[in-house]
mmCIF file of the N, C-alpha and C atoms, coordinates in Angstrom:
data_MODEL
# 
_entry.id   MODEL 
# 
loop_
_atom_site.group_PDB 
_atom_site.id 
_atom_site.type_symbol 
_atom_site.label_atom_id 
_atom_site.label_alt_id 
_atom_site.label_comp_id 
_atom_site.label_asym_id 
_atom_site.label_entity_id 
_atom_site.label_seq_id 
_atom_site.pdbx_PDB_ins_code 
_atom_site.Cartn_x 
_atom_site.Cartn_y 
_atom_site.Cartn_z 
_atom_site.occupancy 
_atom_site.B_iso_or_equiv 
_atom_site.pdbx_formal_charge 
_atom_site.auth_seq_id 
_atom_site.auth_comp_id 
_atom_site.auth_asym_id 
_atom_site.auth_atom_id 
_atom_site.pdbx_PDB_model_num 
ATOM 1   N N  . UNK A 1 1  ? 15.514  10.404 40.810 1.00 0.00 ? 1  UNK A N  1 
ATOM 2   C CA . UNK A 1 1  ? 14.177  10.177 40.297 1.00 0.00 ? 1  UNK A CA 1 
ATOM 3   C C  . UNK A 1 1  ? 13.870  10.656 38.991 1.00 0.00 ? 1  UNK A C  1 
ATOM 4   N N  . UNK A 1 2  ? 14.527  11.878 38.108 1.00 0.00 ? 2  UNK A N  1 
ATOM 5   C CA . UNK A 1 2  ? 14.283  12.359 36.727 1.00 0.00 ? 2  UNK A CA 1 
ATOM 6   C C  . UNK A 1 2  ? 15.061  11.313 36.151 1.00 0.00 ? 2  UNK A C  1 
ATOM 7   N N  . UNK A 1 3  ? 14.815  10.765 34.721 1.00 0.00 ? 3  UNK A N  1 
ATOM 8   C CA . UNK A 1 3  ? 15.826  10.388 33.597 1.00 0.00 ? 3  UNK A CA 1 
ATOM 9   C C  . UNK A 1 3  ? 16.376  11.459 32.560 1.00 0.00 ? 3  UNK A C  1 
ATOM 10  N N  . UNK A 1 4  ? 17.148  10.834 31.659 1.00 0.00 ? 4  UNK A N  1 
ATOM 11  C CA . UNK A 1 4  ? 17.656  12.176 31.215 1.00 0.00 ? 4  UNK A CA 1 
ATOM 12  C C  . UNK A 1 4  ? 16.992  12.584 30.721 1.00 0.00 ? 4  UNK A C  1 
ATOM 13  N N  . UNK A 1 5  ? 16.181  12.045 29.794 1.00 0.00 ? 5  UNK A N  1 
ATOM 14  C CA . UNK A 1 5  ? 15.262  12.904 28.913 1.00 0.00 ? 5  UNK A CA 1 
ATOM 15  C C  . UNK A 1 5  ? 13.960  13.318 29.049 1.00 0.00 ? 5  UNK A C  1 
ATOM 16  N N  . UNK A 1 6  ? 13.932  13.754 31.398 1.00 0.00 ? 6  UNK A N  1 
ATOM 17  C CA . UNK A 1 6  ? 13.237  14.401 32.130 1.00 0.00 ? 6  UNK A CA 1 
ATOM 18  C C  . UNK A 1 6  ? 11.721  13.583 31.716 1.00 0.00 ? 6  UNK A C  1 
ATOM 19  N N  . UNK A 1 7  ? 11.349  12.704 31.535 1.00 0.00 ? 7  UNK A N  1 
ATOM 20  C CA . UNK A 1 7  ? 10.184  11.710 32.437 1.00 0.00 ? 7  UNK A CA 1 
ATOM 21  C C  . UNK A 1 7  ? 10.537  11.150 33.382 1.00 0.00 ? 7  UNK A C  1 
ATOM 22  N N  . UNK A 1 8  ? 9.533   11.307 34.296 1.00 0.00 ? 8  UNK A N  1 
ATOM 23  C CA . UNK A 1 8  ? 9.216   10.844 35.707 1.00 0.00 ? 8  UNK A CA 1 
ATOM 24  C C  . UNK A 1 8  ? 9.755   9.030  35.567 1.00 0.00 ? 8  UNK A C  1 
ATOM 25  N N  . UNK A 1 9  ? 10.446  8.504  36.281 1.00 0.00 ? 9  UNK A N  1 
ATOM 26  C CA . UNK A 1 9  ? 10.319  6.887  36.453 1.00 0.00 ? 9  UNK A CA 1 
ATOM 27  C C  . UNK A 1 9  ? 9.178   6.470  37.197 1.00 0.00 ? 9  UNK A C  1 
ATOM 28  N N  . UNK A 1 10 ? 9.114   5.689  37.129 1.00 0.00 ? 10 UNK A N  1 
ATOM 29  C CA . UNK A 1 10 ? 7.513   4.592  36.685 1.00 0.00 ? 10 UNK A CA 1 
ATOM 30  C C  . UNK A 1 10 ? 7.501   4.434  38.876 1.00 0.00 ? 10 UNK A C  1 
ATOM 31  N N  . UNK A 1 11 ? 8.725   4.322  39.894 1.00 0.00 ? 11 UNK A N  1 
ATOM 32  C CA . UNK A 1 11 ? 8.178   4.704  41.216 1.00 0.00 ? 11 UNK A CA 1 
ATOM 33  C C  . UNK A 1 11 ? 7.308   6.574  41.337 1.00 0.00 ? 11 UNK A C  1 
ATOM 34  N N  . UNK A 1 12 ? 8.274   7.269  40.965 1.00 0.00 ? 12 UNK A N  1 
ATOM 35  C CA . UNK A 1 12 ? 7.587   8.536  40.945 1.00 0.00 ? 12 UNK A CA 1 
ATOM 36  C C  . UNK A 1 12 ? 6.292   9.007  40.400 1.00 0.00 ? 12 UNK A C  1 
ATOM 37  N N  . UNK A 1 13 ? 5.577   7.589  39.500 1.00 0.00 ? 13 UNK A N  1 
ATOM 38  C CA . UNK A 1 13 ? 4.795   7.922  38.708 1.00 0.00 ? 13 UNK A CA 1 
ATOM 39  C C  . UNK A 1 13 ? 4.082   7.589  39.522 1.00 0.00 ? 13 UNK A C  1 
ATOM 40  N N  . UNK A 1 14 ? 4.354   6.077  39.801 1.00 0.00 ? 14 UNK A N  1 
ATOM 41  C CA . UNK A 1 14 ? 3.256   5.428  40.965 1.00 0.00 ? 14 UNK A CA 1 
ATOM 42  C C  . UNK A 1 14 ? 3.213   6.076  42.285 1.00 0.00 ? 14 UNK A C  1 
ATOM 43  N N  . UNK A 1 15 ? 3.859   7.069  42.570 1.00 0.00 ? 15 UNK A N  1 
ATOM 44  C CA . UNK A 1 15 ? 3.335   7.645  43.912 1.00 0.00 ? 15 UNK A CA 1 
ATOM 45  C C  . UNK A 1 15 ? 2.285   8.902  43.590 1.00 0.00 ? 15 UNK A C  1 
ATOM 46  N N  . UNK A 1 16 ? 2.529   9.677  42.349 1.00 0.00 ? 16 UNK A N  1 
ATOM 47  C CA . UNK A 1 16 ? 1.368   10.859 42.276 1.00 0.00 ? 16 UNK A CA 1 
ATOM 48  C C  . UNK A 1 16 ? 0.283   9.764  42.455 1.00 0.00 ? 16 UNK A C  1 
ATOM 49  N N  . UNK A 1 17 ? 0.149   8.896  41.523 1.00 0.00 ? 17 UNK A N  1 
ATOM 50  C CA . UNK A 1 17 ? -1.086  7.642  41.189 1.00 0.00 ? 17 UNK A CA 1 
ATOM 51  C C  . UNK A 1 17 ? -2.261  7.953  42.604 1.00 0.00 ? 17 UNK A C  1 
ATOM 52  N N  . UNK A 1 18 ? -1.198  7.025  43.411 1.00 0.00 ? 18 UNK A N  1 
ATOM 53  C CA . UNK A 1 18 ? -1.418  7.090  44.620 1.00 0.00 ? 18 UNK A CA 1 
ATOM 54  C C  . UNK A 1 18 ? -1.875  7.875  45.335 1.00 0.00 ? 18 UNK A C  1 
ATOM 55  N N  . UNK A 1 19 ? -0.776  8.939  45.686 1.00 0.00 ? 19 UNK A N  1 
ATOM 56  C CA . UNK A 1 19 ? -1.473  10.176 46.337 1.00 0.00 ? 19 UNK A CA 1 
ATOM 57  C C  . UNK A 1 19 ? -2.692  10.780 45.236 1.00 0.00 ? 19 UNK A C  1 
ATOM 58  N N  . UNK A 1 20 ? -2.502  10.816 43.845 1.00 0.00 ? 20 UNK A N  1 
ATOM 59  C CA . UNK A 1 20 ? -4.358  11.417 43.501 1.00 0.00 ? 20 UNK A CA 1 
ATOM 60  C C  . UNK A 1 20 ? -4.953  10.222 43.555 1.00 0.00 ? 20 UNK A C  1 
ATOM 61  N N  . UNK A 1 21 ? -5.810  9.769  44.082 1.00 0.00 ? 21 UNK A N  1 
ATOM 62  C CA . UNK A 1 21 ? -6.435  8.571  44.486 1.00 0.00 ? 21 UNK A CA 1 
ATOM 63  C C  . UNK A 1 21 ? -6.404  8.625  45.723 1.00 0.00 ? 21 UNK A C  1 
ATOM 64  N N  . UNK A 1 22 ? -5.778  9.119  46.515 1.00 0.00 ? 22 UNK A N  1 
ATOM 65  C CA . UNK A 1 22 ? -5.789  9.144  47.843 1.00 0.00 ? 22 UNK A CA 1 
ATOM 66  C C  . UNK A 1 22 ? -6.814  10.560 47.811 1.00 0.00 ? 22 UNK A C  1 
ATOM 67  N N  . UNK A 1 23 ? -6.080  11.262 46.988 1.00 0.00 ? 23 UNK A N  1 
ATOM 68  C CA . UNK A 1 23 ? -7.213  12.840 47.032 1.00 0.00 ? 23 UNK A CA 1 
ATOM 69  C C  . UNK A 1 23 ? -8.803  12.945 46.251 1.00 0.00 ? 23 UNK A C  1 
ATOM 70  N N  . UNK A 1 24 ? -8.383  11.903 45.876 1.00 0.00 ? 24 UNK A N  1 
ATOM 71  C CA . UNK A 1 24 ? -10.344 11.643 45.248 1.00 0.00 ? 24 UNK A CA 1 
ATOM 72  C C  . UNK A 1 24 ? -11.016 11.082 46.218 1.00 0.00 ? 24 UNK A C  1 
ATOM 73  N N  . UNK A 1 25 ? -10.263 10.125 47.215 1.00 0.00 ? 25 UNK A N  1 
ATOM 74  C CA . UNK A 1 25 ? -11.282 9.606  47.672 1.00 0.00 ? 25 UNK A CA 1 
ATOM 75  C C  . UNK A 1 25 ? -11.403 10.280 49.100 1.00 0.00 ? 25 UNK A C  1 
ATOM 76  N N  . UNK A 1 26 ? -10.408 11.526 49.602 1.00 0.00 ? 26 UNK A N  1 
ATOM 77  C CA . UNK A 1 26 ? -10.177 12.278 50.409 1.00 0.00 ? 26 UNK A CA 1 
ATOM 78  C C  . UNK A 1 26 ? -11.832 13.170 50.399 1.00 0.00 ? 26 UNK A C  1 
ATOM 79  N N  . UNK A 1 27 ? -11.581 13.683 48.277 1.00 0.00 ? 27 UNK A N  1 
ATOM 80  C CA . UNK A 1 27 ? -12.917 14.626 48.556 1.00 0.00 ? 27 UNK A CA 1 
ATOM 81  C C  . UNK A 1 27 ? -14.030 13.821 48.769 1.00 0.00 ? 27 UNK A C  1 
ATOM 82  N N  . UNK A 1 28 ? -13.865 12.427 48.323 1.00 0.00 ? 28 UNK A N  1 
ATOM 83  C CA . UNK A 1 28 ? -15.428 11.371 48.266 1.00 0.00 ? 28 UNK A CA 1 
ATOM 84  C C  . UNK A 1 28 ? -16.336 11.547 50.045 1.00 0.00 ? 28 UNK A C  1 
ATOM 85  N N  . UNK A 1 29 ? -15.287 11.377 50.873 1.00 0.00 ? 29 UNK A N  1 
ATOM 86  C CA . UNK A 1 29 ? -14.975 11.256 52.227 1.00 0.00 ? 29 UNK A CA 1 
ATOM 87  C C  . UNK A 1 29 ? -15.657 12.479 52.601 1.00 0.00 ? 29 UNK A C  1 
ATOM 88  N N  . UNK A 1 30 ? -14.939 14.257 52.392 1.00 0.00 ? 30 UNK A N  1 
ATOM 89  C CA . UNK A 1 30 ? -15.748 15.398 52.597 1.00 0.00 ? 30 UNK A CA 1 
ATOM 90  C C  . UNK A 1 30 ? -16.990 15.474 51.919 1.00 0.00 ? 30 UNK A C  1 
ATOM 91  N N  . UNK A 1 31 ? -17.671 15.215 50.732 1.00 0.00 ? 31 UNK A N  1 
ATOM 92  C CA . UNK A 1 31 ? -18.421 15.047 50.359 1.00 0.00 ? 31 UNK A CA 1 
ATOM 93  C C  . UNK A 1 31 ? -19.922 14.307 51.008 1.00 0.00 ? 31 UNK A C  1 
ATOM 94  N N  . UNK A 1 32 ? -19.638 12.453 51.689 1.00 0.00 ? 32 UNK A N  1 
ATOM 95  C CA . UNK A 1 32 ? -20.177 12.201 52.773 1.00 0.00 ? 32 UNK A CA 1 
ATOM 96  C C  . UNK A 1 32 ? -20.434 12.526 54.064 1.00 0.00 ? 32 UNK A C  1 
ATOM 97  N N  . UNK A 1 33 ? -19.255 13.274 54.309 1.00 0.00 ? 33 UNK A N  1 
ATOM 98  C CA . UNK A 1 33 ? -19.832 14.802 56.347 1.00 0.00 ? 33 UNK A CA 1 
ATOM 99  C C  . UNK A 1 33 ? -20.458 15.344 55.644 1.00 0.00 ? 33 UNK A C  1 
ATOM 100 N N  . UNK A 1 34 ? -20.335 16.379 54.267 1.00 0.00 ? 34 UNK A N  1 
ATOM 101 C CA . UNK A 1 34 ? -21.492 17.359 54.098 1.00 0.00 ? 34 UNK A CA 1 
ATOM 102 C C  . UNK A 1 34 ? -22.979 17.020 53.784 1.00 0.00 ? 34 UNK A C  1 
ATOM 103 N N  . UNK A 1 35 ? -23.210 15.922 53.318 1.00 0.00 ? 35 UNK A N  1 
ATOM 104 C CA . UNK A 1 35 ? -24.492 15.496 52.851 1.00 0.00 ? 35 UNK A CA 1 
ATOM 105 C C  . UNK A 1 35 ? -24.788 14.508 53.847 1.00 0.00 ? 35 UNK A C  1 
ATOM 106 N N  . UNK A 1 36 ? -23.642 13.819 54.966 1.00 0.00 ? 36 UNK A N  1 
ATOM 107 C CA . UNK A 1 36 ? -24.263 13.586 56.289 1.00 0.00 ? 36 UNK A CA 1 
ATOM 108 C C  . UNK A 1 36 ? -25.057 15.019 57.296 1.00 0.00 ? 36 UNK A C  1 
ATOM 109 N N  . UNK A 1 37 ? -24.288 15.668 57.085 1.00 0.00 ? 37 UNK A N  1 
ATOM 110 C CA . UNK A 1 37 ? -24.634 17.301 58.179 1.00 0.00 ? 37 UNK A CA 1 
ATOM 111 C C  . UNK A 1 37 ? -25.313 17.617 57.485 1.00 0.00 ? 37 UNK A C  1 
ATOM 112 N N  . UNK A 1 38 ? -25.954 17.782 56.385 1.00 0.00 ? 38 UNK A N  1 
ATOM 113 C CA . UNK A 1 38 ? -27.556 18.428 55.581 1.00 0.00 ? 38 UNK A CA 1 
ATOM 114 C C  . UNK A 1 38 ? -28.507 17.459 55.806 1.00 0.00 ? 38 UNK A C  1 
ATOM 115 N N  . UNK A 1 39 ? -28.538 15.862 56.089 1.00 0.00 ? 39 UNK A N  1 
ATOM 116 C CA . UNK A 1 39 ? -29.492 15.404 56.377 1.00 0.00 ? 39 UNK A CA 1 
ATOM 117 C C  . UNK A 1 39 ? -29.552 15.025 57.418 1.00 0.00 ? 39 UNK A C  1 
ATOM 118 N N  . UNK A 1 40 ? -28.995 15.717 58.176 1.00 0.00 ? 40 UNK A N  1 
ATOM 119 C CA . UNK A 1 40 ? -28.906 15.617 60.058 1.00 0.00 ? 40 UNK A CA 1 
ATOM 120 C C  . UNK A 1 40 ? -29.331 16.846 60.094 1.00 0.00 ? 40 UNK A C  1 
ATOM 121 N N  . UNK A 1 41 ? -28.849 18.203 60.124 1.00 0.00 ? 41 UNK A N  1 
ATOM 122 C CA . UNK A 1 41 ? -29.238 18.916 60.099 1.00 0.00 ? 41 UNK A CA 1 
ATOM 123 C C  . UNK A 1 41 ? -30.423 20.255 59.209 1.00 0.00 ? 41 UNK A C  1 
ATOM 124 N N  . UNK A 1 42 ? -30.602 19.538 57.909 1.00 0.00 ? 42 UNK A N  1 
ATOM 125 C CA . UNK A 1 42 ? -31.143 20.142 57.168 1.00 0.00 ? 42 UNK A CA 1 
ATOM 126 C C  . UNK A 1 42 ? -30.841 20.924 56.532 1.00 0.00 ? 42 UNK A C  1 
ATOM 127 N N  . UNK A 1 43 ? -29.443 20.797 56.634 1.00 0.00 ? 43 UNK A N  1 
ATOM 128 C CA . UNK A 1 43 ? -28.159 22.970 55.963 1.00 0.00 ? 43 UNK A CA 1 
ATOM 129 C C  . UNK A 1 43 ? -26.978 22.713 56.033 1.00 0.00 ? 43 UNK A C  1 
ATOM 130 N N  . UNK A 1 44 ? -26.111 22.831 55.520 1.00 0.00 ? 44 UNK A N  1 
ATOM 131 C CA . UNK A 1 44 ? -24.921 23.088 55.932 1.00 0.00 ? 44 UNK A CA 1 
ATOM 132 C C  . UNK A 1 44 ? -23.830 23.726 56.052 1.00 0.00 ? 44 UNK A C  1 
ATOM 133 N N  . UNK A 1 45 ? -23.219 23.540 57.022 1.00 0.00 ? 45 UNK A N  1 
ATOM 134 C CA . UNK A 1 45 ? -22.903 24.523 57.992 1.00 0.00 ? 45 UNK A CA 1 
ATOM 135 C C  . UNK A 1 45 ? -21.373 24.538 57.434 1.00 0.00 ? 45 UNK A C  1 
ATOM 136 N N  . UNK A 1 46 ? -20.908 25.123 56.188 1.00 0.00 ? 46 UNK A N  1 
ATOM 137 C CA . UNK A 1 46 ? -19.491 25.272 55.619 1.00 0.00 ? 46 UNK A CA 1 
ATOM 138 C C  . UNK A 1 46 ? -18.281 26.415 56.746 1.00 0.00 ? 46 UNK A C  1 
ATOM 139 N N  . UNK A 1 47 ? -18.532 26.224 57.631 1.00 0.00 ? 47 UNK A N  1 
ATOM 140 C CA . UNK A 1 47 ? -17.339 26.737 58.792 1.00 0.00 ? 47 UNK A CA 1 
ATOM 141 C C  . UNK A 1 47 ? -16.337 25.984 59.499 1.00 0.00 ? 47 UNK A C  1 
ATOM 142 N N  . UNK A 1 48 ? -15.116 25.750 59.102 1.00 0.00 ? 48 UNK A N  1 
ATOM 143 C CA . UNK A 1 48 ? -13.873 24.878 60.102 1.00 0.00 ? 48 UNK A CA 1 
ATOM 144 C C  . UNK A 1 48 ? -13.246 25.956 60.676 1.00 0.00 ? 48 UNK A C  1 
ATOM 145 N N  . UNK A 1 49 ? -13.365 25.787 61.600 1.00 0.00 ? 49 UNK A N  1 
ATOM 146 C CA . UNK A 1 49 ? -13.106 26.776 62.343 1.00 0.00 ? 49 UNK A CA 1 
ATOM 147 C C  . UNK A 1 49 ? -11.457 26.505 62.801 1.00 0.00 ? 49 UNK A C  1 
ATOM 148 N N  . UNK A 1 50 ? -10.535 25.160 62.524 1.00 0.00 ? 50 UNK A N  1 
ATOM 149 C CA . UNK A 1 50 ? -8.950  25.021 62.462 1.00 0.00 ? 50 UNK A CA 1 
ATOM 150 C C  . UNK A 1 50 ? -8.908  24.995 61.294 1.00 0.00 ? 50 UNK A C  1 
ATOM 151 N N  . UNK A 1 51 ? -7.387  26.368 61.523 1.00 0.00 ? 51 UNK A N  1 
ATOM 152 C CA . UNK A 1 51 ? -6.901  26.279 59.830 1.00 0.00 ? 51 UNK A CA 1 
ATOM 153 C C  . UNK A 1 51 ? -6.197  25.485 59.569 1.00 0.00 ? 51 UNK A C  1 
ATOM 154 N N  . UNK A 1 52 ? -5.816  24.635 59.943 1.00 0.00 ? 52 UNK A N  1 
ATOM 155 C CA . UNK A 1 52 ? -4.527  23.385 58.988 1.00 0.00 ? 52 UNK A CA 1 
ATOM 156 C C  . UNK A 1 52 ? -5.244  22.705 58.731 1.00 0.00 ? 52 UNK A C  1 
ATOM 157 N N  . UNK A 1 53 ? -6.969  22.253 59.997 1.00 0.00 ? 53 UNK A N  1 
ATOM 158 C CA . UNK A 1 53 ? -7.860  21.496 58.588 1.00 0.00 ? 53 UNK A CA 1 
ATOM 159 C C  . UNK A 1 53 ? -8.296  21.621 57.234 1.00 0.00 ? 53 UNK A C  1 
ATOM 160 N N  . UNK A 1 54 ? -8.779  22.991 57.367 1.00 0.00 ? 54 UNK A N  1 
ATOM 161 C CA . UNK A 1 54 ? -9.444  24.018 56.216 1.00 0.00 ? 54 UNK A CA 1 
ATOM 162 C C  . UNK A 1 54 ? -8.611  23.843 55.146 1.00 0.00 ? 54 UNK A C  1 
ATOM 163 N N  . UNK A 1 55 ? -7.009  24.304 55.560 1.00 0.00 ? 55 UNK A N  1 
ATOM 164 C CA . UNK A 1 55 ? -6.287  24.105 54.298 1.00 0.00 ? 55 UNK A CA 1 
ATOM 165 C C  . UNK A 1 55 ? -5.540  22.973 53.853 1.00 0.00 ? 55 UNK A C  1 
ATOM 166 N N  . UNK A 1 56 ? -5.825  21.707 54.904 1.00 0.00 ? 56 UNK A N  1 
ATOM 167 C CA . UNK A 1 56 ? -5.230  20.342 54.285 1.00 0.00 ? 56 UNK A CA 1 
ATOM 168 C C  . UNK A 1 56 ? -6.489  20.159 53.410 1.00 0.00 ? 56 UNK A C  1 
ATOM 169 N N  . UNK A 1 57 ? -7.771  20.436 53.517 1.00 0.00 ? 57 UNK A N  1 
ATOM 170 C CA . UNK A 1 57 ? -9.106  19.876 52.923 1.00 0.00 ? 57 UNK A CA 1 
ATOM 171 C C  . UNK A 1 57 ? -8.955  20.395 51.499 1.00 0.00 ? 57 UNK A C  1 
ATOM 172 N N  . UNK A 1 58 ? -8.464  22.480 51.403 1.00 0.00 ? 58 UNK A N  1 
ATOM 173 C CA . UNK A 1 58 ? -8.684  23.099 50.239 1.00 0.00 ? 58 UNK A CA 1 
ATOM 174 C C  . UNK A 1 58 ? -6.727  22.389 49.389 1.00 0.00 ? 58 UNK A C  1 
ATOM 175 N N  . UNK A 1 59 ? -5.871  21.972 49.744 1.00 0.00 ? 59 UNK A N  1 
ATOM 176 C CA . UNK A 1 59 ? -4.762  20.937 48.600 1.00 0.00 ? 59 UNK A CA 1 
ATOM 177 C C  . UNK A 1 59 ? -5.495  19.645 48.631 1.00 0.00 ? 59 UNK A C  1 
ATOM 178 N N  . UNK A 1 60 ? -6.204  18.761 49.097 1.00 0.00 ? 60 UNK A N  1 
ATOM 179 C CA . UNK A 1 60 ? -6.840  17.801 48.549 1.00 0.00 ? 60 UNK A CA 1 
ATOM 180 C C  . UNK A 1 60 ? -7.892  17.914 47.700 1.00 0.00 ? 60 UNK A C  1 
ATOM 181 N N  . UNK A 1 61 ? -8.369  18.677 47.641 1.00 0.00 ? 61 UNK A N  1 
ATOM 182 C CA . UNK A 1 61 ? -9.995  19.594 46.424 1.00 0.00 ? 61 UNK A CA 1 
ATOM 183 C C  . UNK A 1 61 ? -8.832  19.755 45.826 1.00 0.00 ? 61 UNK A C  1 
ATOM 184 N N  . UNK A 1 62 ? -7.902  20.276 45.620 1.00 0.00 ? 62 UNK A N  1 
ATOM 185 C CA . UNK A 1 62 ? -7.514  21.154 44.034 1.00 0.00 ? 62 UNK A CA 1 
ATOM 186 C C  . UNK A 1 62 ? -6.232  20.318 44.006 1.00 0.00 ? 62 UNK A C  1 
ATOM 187 N N  . UNK A 1 63 ? -6.146  19.212 44.230 1.00 0.00 ? 63 UNK A N  1 
ATOM 188 C CA . UNK A 1 63 ? -4.715  18.284 44.147 1.00 0.00 ? 63 UNK A CA 1 
ATOM 189 C C  . UNK A 1 63 ? -5.730  16.892 43.422 1.00 0.00 ? 63 UNK A C  1 
ATOM 190 N N  . UNK A 1 64 ? -6.713  17.308 44.435 1.00 0.00 ? 64 UNK A N  1 
ATOM 191 C CA . UNK A 1 64 ? -8.320  16.285 43.361 1.00 0.00 ? 64 UNK A CA 1 
ATOM 192 C C  . UNK A 1 64 ? -8.013  16.801 42.208 1.00 0.00 ? 64 UNK A C  1 
ATOM 193 N N  . UNK A 1 65 ? -9.252  17.588 41.616 1.00 0.00 ? 65 UNK A N  1 
ATOM 194 C CA . UNK A 1 65 ? -9.042  18.693 41.010 1.00 0.00 ? 65 UNK A CA 1 
ATOM 195 C C  . UNK A 1 65 ? -8.261  18.093 39.137 1.00 0.00 ? 65 UNK A C  1 
ATOM 196 N N  . UNK A 1 66 ? -6.857  18.760 39.936 1.00 0.00 ? 66 UNK A N  1 
ATOM 197 C CA . UNK A 1 66 ? -5.174  18.386 39.356 1.00 0.00 ? 66 UNK A CA 1 
ATOM 198 C C  . UNK A 1 66 ? -5.887  17.265 38.746 1.00 0.00 ? 66 UNK A C  1 
ATOM 199 N N  . UNK A 1 67 ? -5.464  16.094 39.423 1.00 0.00 ? 67 UNK A N  1 
ATOM 200 C CA . UNK A 1 67 ? -5.407  14.948 38.854 1.00 0.00 ? 67 UNK A CA 1 
ATOM 201 C C  . UNK A 1 67 ? -6.330  14.146 37.847 1.00 0.00 ? 67 UNK A C  1 
ATOM 202 N N  . UNK A 1 68 ? -7.790  14.885 37.854 1.00 0.00 ? 68 UNK A N  1 
ATOM 203 C CA . UNK A 1 68 ? -8.939  14.581 37.614 1.00 0.00 ? 68 UNK A CA 1 
ATOM 204 C C  . UNK A 1 68 ? -8.368  14.830 36.019 1.00 0.00 ? 68 UNK A C  1 
ATOM 205 N N  . UNK A 1 69 ? -7.965  16.271 35.911 1.00 0.00 ? 69 UNK A N  1 
ATOM 206 C CA . UNK A 1 69 ? -8.010  16.480 34.396 1.00 0.00 ? 69 UNK A CA 1 
ATOM 207 C C  . UNK A 1 69 ? -6.973  16.099 34.054 1.00 0.00 ? 69 UNK A C  1 
ATOM 208 N N  . UNK A 1 70 ? -5.901  15.375 34.890 1.00 0.00 ? 70 UNK A N  1 
ATOM 209 C CA . UNK A 1 70 ? -4.611  14.597 34.714 1.00 0.00 ? 70 UNK A CA 1 
ATOM 210 C C  . UNK A 1 70 ? -5.343  13.424 32.983 1.00 0.00 ? 70 UNK A C  1 
ATOM 211 N N  . UNK A 1 71 ? -5.881  12.903 34.145 1.00 0.00 ? 71 UNK A N  1 
ATOM 212 C CA . UNK A 1 71 ? -6.507  11.059 33.836 1.00 0.00 ? 71 UNK A CA 1 
ATOM 213 C C  . UNK A 1 71 ? -7.496  11.885 32.865 1.00 0.00 ? 71 UNK A C  1 
ATOM 214 N N  . UNK A 1 72 ? -8.248  12.911 32.389 1.00 0.00 ? 72 UNK A N  1 
ATOM 215 C CA . UNK A 1 72 ? -8.824  13.281 31.840 1.00 0.00 ? 72 UNK A CA 1 
ATOM 216 C C  . UNK A 1 72 ? -8.080  13.339 29.848 1.00 0.00 ? 72 UNK A C  1 
ATOM 217 N N  . UNK A 1 73 ? -7.088  13.886 30.301 1.00 0.00 ? 73 UNK A N  1 
ATOM 218 C CA . UNK A 1 73 ? -6.283  13.910 29.389 1.00 0.00 ? 73 UNK A CA 1 
ATOM 219 C C  . UNK A 1 73 ? -5.523  13.168 28.729 1.00 0.00 ? 73 UNK A C  1 
ATOM 220 N N  . UNK A 1 74 ? -4.913  12.078 29.410 1.00 0.00 ? 74 UNK A N  1 
ATOM 221 C CA . UNK A 1 74 ? -4.526  10.932 29.347 1.00 0.00 ? 74 UNK A CA 1 
ATOM 222 C C  . UNK A 1 74 ? -5.194  9.999  28.818 1.00 0.00 ? 74 UNK A C  1 
ATOM 223 N N  . UNK A 1 75 ? -6.716  10.140 28.939 1.00 0.00 ? 75 UNK A N  1 
ATOM 224 C CA . UNK A 1 75 ? -7.940  9.225  28.651 1.00 0.00 ? 75 UNK A CA 1 
ATOM 225 C C  . UNK A 1 75 ? -8.068  9.679  27.080 1.00 0.00 ? 75 UNK A C  1 
ATOM 226 N N  . UNK A 1 76 ? -8.095  10.809 26.988 1.00 0.00 ? 76 UNK A N  1 
ATOM 227 C CA . UNK A 1 76 ? -8.289  11.704 25.684 1.00 0.00 ? 76 UNK A CA 1 
ATOM 228 C C  . UNK A 1 76 ? -7.269  11.630 24.114 1.00 0.00 ? 76 UNK A C  1 
ATOM 229 N N  . UNK A 1 77 ? -5.932  11.093 24.613 1.00 0.00 ? 77 UNK A N  1 
ATOM 230 C CA . UNK A 1 77 ? -4.840  10.877 23.502 1.00 0.00 ? 77 UNK A CA 1 
ATOM 231 C C  . UNK A 1 77 ? -3.884  11.311 24.244 1.00 0.00 ? 77 UNK A C  1 
ATOM 232 N N  . UNK A 1 78 ? -4.343  12.542 24.558 1.00 0.00 ? 78 UNK A N  1 
ATOM 233 C CA . UNK A 1 78 ? -2.943  13.645 25.179 1.00 0.00 ? 78 UNK A CA 1 
ATOM 234 C C  . UNK A 1 78 ? -2.243  12.759 25.589 1.00 0.00 ? 78 UNK A C  1 
ATOM 235 N N  . UNK A 1 79 ? -0.741  13.767 25.813 1.00 0.00 ? 79 UNK A N  1 
ATOM 236 C CA . UNK A 1 79 ? 0.419   13.210 26.148 1.00 0.00 ? 79 UNK A CA 1 
ATOM 237 C C  . UNK A 1 79 ? 0.633   14.776 27.038 1.00 0.00 ? 79 UNK A C  1 
ATOM 238 N N  . UNK A 1 80 ? 0.138   14.429 28.361 1.00 0.00 ? 80 UNK A N  1 
ATOM 239 C CA . UNK A 1 80 ? 0.823   15.714 29.814 1.00 0.00 ? 80 UNK A CA 1 
ATOM 240 C C  . UNK A 1 80 ? 2.274   15.467 29.990 1.00 0.00 ? 80 UNK A C  1 
ATOM 241 N N  . UNK A 1 81 ? 3.184   14.831 29.126 1.00 0.00 ? 81 UNK A N  1 
ATOM 242 C CA . UNK A 1 81 ? 4.140   14.936 29.445 1.00 0.00 ? 81 UNK A CA 1 
ATOM 243 C C  . UNK A 1 81 ? 5.189   15.875 29.446 1.00 0.00 ? 81 UNK A C  1 
ATOM 244 N N  . UNK A 1 82 ? 4.720   16.725 27.763 1.00 0.00 ? 82 UNK A N  1 
ATOM 245 C CA . UNK A 1 82 ? 5.072   16.934 27.080 1.00 0.00 ? 82 UNK A CA 1 
ATOM 246 C C  . UNK A 1 82 ? 4.445   18.324 27.306 1.00 0.00 ? 82 UNK A C  1 
# 
């Protein structure tokens, strides 16, 4: 997967972009569920009893945030590879 110079191959880069976009979509879905809960109940009950679901939500949110920072850095002309 790695080239001699240390840059990522196109396939791996594409996989990271796909996963990043999926995480952003997952975060958007979580926000929609949260806003739906607020609209129905009038408040947000932020307790998830299942530890696995809570862990996956946190991982998706953290990777999505890191991916947004990566996209901002790339859009501003920085080289995230270095």
